[in-house]
N, C-alpha and C positions, 0 to 999 in steps of 0.2 A: 364736385363743384369746380369749374374751371375758372382760372383767372388769366388775364392777358398781361404780359409785360410791356409797359409803355417805355420804349427805349428813347423816345424823343426828349424826355425830361430827365434822363438819367445823369448821375454824376460820374458814371464810368467813362474813362477816356476811351476814345474810339479804338477799335482794333486790339483790345486786350485779348491775348490768346488764351485758349483753354490750356490749363497747366495740370500736369500729373507728375507723380513721383519720377525722379530722374531728370526732369527739366532743369536748366540752369540759365543764368543770365540776370540782367538788370531787372527784368520784370519779376523774377523770383525774389530779388531783394525788396522790391516794392511790396510784394505779397507779405514777406516776412516783417516788414515795418508795419504794415496794416494789422497783421495778426498780433504783433507786440502791443500795438495801441489798445487792443481789446483784451489784453492779458491772456492770450491764447497761445503765445509762443515766447519762449525765453532764450532760445538758442542764438547763435551768431547770425548776423545779417551778412551772409556769405554768397547768396545767389544760388544755392544748391537746394533743390526741393528733395530733401532726404526724408527719412521716416519721421524725424522729429518735426519737420515742417508739415508733413502730411497729418501728423497727430494734432497739430495746431489748427489745421484746416478743418479736420473732423470735429474738434471741440467747438470751433466757431460755427460750423454748420449746425451742430446740435443746439447751440445757443439761439440761433435764429430760425429754427424749425425747417431747415433744408435737409433733404436726404443726405445722410452722412457717408459719402463715398470718397472723400479726400481729393476729389477732382475739382479744380477751380474753373468753373464754367461761368457763363455770363451772369447767371442768377447769384452765384457766390460772390463774384466781383461786385455786383450791384449792392448786395447786402454789406460787403466790406466798406464800400465807399459811402453808403448811406448810414451805416452804423446801426442797423436795425433789421428786423424781419421785413421781407418784401413780398408783396402780392399774395398775401394769405387771405383765404375766404373768411367771411364773417361767420362766427360760430355762436349759436344760441341754444336755448332749451330745445331739445328734440334733435339737434345735430348728432351725427354718429360718425365713427371712423377712426383711422389711425391718428389724424391730427387732433381729435378730441382726446385720445389716449396721451399724446404728447403734452397737450394742455394740462390734463389731469396730473401727469407726472411732474410737470414744472410747478404747478400749484402745490402739490404735495411736498415737493422738495423745498419749497419756500415757506411752508407752514400754513398755507391757506386752504388746504383740502385734505380731508381724512377718509374719503370714500374709496370705493374700488376704482382701480385703473382698468376700466372696461370699455372705453370708447363711446359711452352713452352720456350725452350732455343732459344729465338729470337735474332735479331740483337741488341736489347736494352739490353738483358741479356749479350750478348757477350761483348758489350761496358762496362758494369759494371764490368765484369770479367777482362777485359783488364785494366781498371782503377785500380782495386784492385791489379792486378799483377804489374803494373808499380809502384804504391806506395810502394809495398812490395819487390821490387828488384827481382822479378821473371821474367822468360821468358814471354814476352808479346805476347801471341798467342791466347788468348780468350778460351783456352781449360783448363778445370778443371781436372788436373791429380794429381798424388801423392803430388807434391810440393805445389800446390795451396791448395789442401785439408788440408795438414799439417798446413799451415799458417792460413787458415780459421778456423780450429778447435782450434787455440790458439789466436784468435782475440777476444778481449772483446766484449761481447754481451750486447746491450742496448735495450732489448725488451721493447716494450711499453705495 
């Protein structure tokens, strides 16, 4: 399922560069401050994209369901400025794939799912989503749309 990024309504400042390990400067300080706001980075705000900062980027990417590559591209910037998962497809009963696995893992880590992490959005996955929605005052429909993704991406992760 493909989603389009609407850059016209984005909170991302224009011309934010793609950042990777080894980059330096004021824009890296901005990245470090944003990561600190989400409790993904506790190092110094020194403008050096070192391994500790990359680790924070990867943790944040994991949190918002972005591929965990440590590279700060437009989508990662957008999620940092929005404070949530961005442009994820709707998942519901019958959906399949890696994103369903990520959903199942997050639900399991937060205590809402006890089934297999198999990438199959089954009735058990749907029940976990409904429990999560109920507990978080969301519409309880078992469908993972924008509101559910937003809350999931801001739910503390207790990975084992």
